[in-house]
C-alpha positions, 0 to 999 in steps of 0.5 A: 857818322854816324858819326856819331854812334857808329854800331852797325848791329841791330840794337835791342831793348832789354826786354828783347824788342829790336830797334832796327829803324836806327840804322835807317836814321844813321842813313838819314843822318849822314845823307843830310850832311852830305846834302848840306856841304854839296849845298854850301860848296856848290854855292846853291845856298847863296842863289835865289833858290826856293830849297836855298834855306832849307838845304843850308840847314841840312847840317841838323843830321850832326844832331841826329847822330848825337841824339842816336849816340846818347840813346844807343850807348846810354841804353845798355847802361841803364839796362844793367841797373834797372835789370839788376845786373852789373855793367859790362867790362870797361876795357870791352866798352873802350875796345868797341869804340875804338874799333868803331872809330878809328880804323876807318877814320885813320884809312880815310884820313890817310887816303884823303890827305896823302893820296887824294890831296882833297885837301892835304895837311897845310899848316897849321894843321897838325898831322898828329892832332888830326890822327888823335882827334885833338884838333877841335881843341886848337882854334887854328884847327878845328875848321879845315884839314883833310877831313873837316868834319872830323871835329864831330868825331872828336866830340863823339870820342869825348862822349865815349870817355864821358859816358861811363863816368857819369854811369858810374856817378849816377849808378852810385848807391843803387848797387843791384836792384836785387840787393835792395840797395836802391829801388828801380823806382828810386834809380829812375827818379835819380836818372831823370833828375841827373839828366835834367840837371846835365841838360840845363847845366849845358844850356846855362853854359852856353847862354852864359858864354853867349852873353859874355861874348855879346858884352865884349863886342858891345864894349869893344873888346872884340869884334863880332868876327871874333866872337863868332869864332870863339863861339864856334870853336868852343861850341864844338867841345862836349860840354857845349854840346852835352845837351844833345847827348842827354836828350838821347840819354833821356829816351834811353831812361824813358824806354828801359823803364817802360820795358821794365814795367810793361807800361802800355803807351797810348794807343795813338803812339803805335798808330800812324797819327803818332808818328805823323804828329811827331814828324809834324812838329820836327818838320815845323821846327825845321821850317821855322829854323830854315826861314824865320831866324835870318841866318846866313846861307853859310853856318857863320852864326853869331853866338846867340843865333848858334844857341838858338839853332842848335837847341831847335836842331836838337828837338828836331832830331828828338821828334824824328827819333821818338816814333823809332823808339816808343812806336811799334817795333817791326811795323808802321811808317818807321819801319817801312821807311827806315828798315827797308833794305836800302835804308839798312845798307845805307845805315850800315856804311853811314859812317863812310859816308860821312867821312868821305863825301867832302873829299870827293866835293873837293876832287869834283871842283879839281876835275871840273875846273869849277870854283868853289862856291860857283859850281852846278848843284846837281851835277856836284850832288850826283858825283859826290853821292856816287863816288862817296857810296863806292868808298863807303862800301870799300871801307865798310867791307875792307876796314870796318867790318874786319876791325869789328871782328876784334870787338870781343877779344882781349 
């Protein structure tokens, strides 16, 4: 999903403006990850194909999910502080997040591992660790397993735990704005400074780790493969991905401040030129990442390459999302593309798309007898997409939607 943030309901600004396009962006993110994995396991990324370098980098969808989570989940905390309202109940927040992530994931994990065997559990992967989303914290389990992409769900869950703690720390001293303990202007300054520090801190941490591993390789303490593996493992943990969430949180702060003050943005932000300019920047960054960094077709990078690539991914996601957050609501290019019925429906089932698609790739190879990395791309893509849409739809109506009925209950 989504995974990443996974609320299917239409999101609002505190001023009552809707964000319906966010479901469409979830669909884009989920489908881009599916595309990247099909391209990888069919082997097209290793062939002399014009689209190969771009398909290899379609996993940018993970960063889109992380920015969406930062924006959509932090926005209510900011809105409450600036609007002079107390935050919601922590128990309700935890229940909503658990109901959104766990039932569908447990259902998929059980079917994939024990019914489809696509694949099943094999040592050293632990059943308990996977069900509790603890497997990314073990170097032997972070890749592989029945739902390989579930490491992102563990990162999401860590962010869910982190977010109310962060909101409490940043909000200390603000009280309710109506009580005058901290003005809205001062609170915004606190928010901005804190988020800048959070983003810089994450980048410094990753840069230090990359430099340290590089030094160990140069001095012969470890080989390059070990350095890549270590950075890949730690890079899945929240402290090394929090910069992506922080960019989304920054959009939440900015959008709430604009809504509270009734600030009129420049006219070009509400026109097609503003949207196209942002998307052009995102496209240019995507082209640069795909073709100018000499990256391997498979997602195995040196620490330095991973550091640069993830930073670029985050800004690609940022410029893709900016028009949806600050552009006109209910009209324009963003609305036409991301809020049409098809995209809204795909966004609704995007979590299922995200967690089911690799299993169907595995089954496709089994049924066809094709070898991994030597399979026809378009045939695998068609079969994977069709089966994934069916299973994601079943997941939504059978598991996710019924589970969400309990989110308002104690």
